[in-house]
N, C-alpha and C positions, 0 to 999 in steps of 0.2 A: 417107157424108159426102164432099162434094167441097170443093175449095178454089178460090177465085177468083183468088188472086195469091200471090206469094211475096216474101220479103225478099231483098235482094241477098246472094248467097253470099259467105262469107269462106273463103279456102282458102290452103294453103301446101304446098310440097313437103316430104316427110319424108326422113330420112337414107338410107333404102333406095331412094329414087327414086320412091316412091309419092306419094299425095296425101291430104290431110285437108281436109274441108269441113264448115262449119257453116252451116245455112240454116234459114229458117222458112217454113212454109206458113200463109197467112192466110185465114181464113174469108170475111171481107167487108171490102173496102178502105174502105168508108164508115164502118163502126162495128165495129172489130175485137173480136169476142167470143170467138173460139176461135183459138188459135195452137198449132201443133205445131212444135217446134224439134228438129232432128236434127243429130247429129254423125256423119259417115261417113268411112270410111277405105278407100283402095284401095292394096293392097300393090304395091310396084314389080314390074312385069312381069305382074301379075294383071289379070283382067278382071272379077273379082267385087267387089261393094261390101259392106263389113262395117259394120253400124251399131254405133257406139261408145256413143252415148247418145241418149236421146229424152226430151223433156219436153212434157207437154200442159198448156196453160193455158186455162181457160175462165172 
């Protein structure tokens, strides 16, 4: 499955200097039928992304 577009990400800095982001991947911008929303966290000083939550809507 591929995605054609994505929603504008929302993010903020965490207390430890890391980052938290929430964004959505959209299947078709003309008629949105499938959306995958993710919450991701990057610990301060780390280069790895950790998925906190994911929600699939169809």
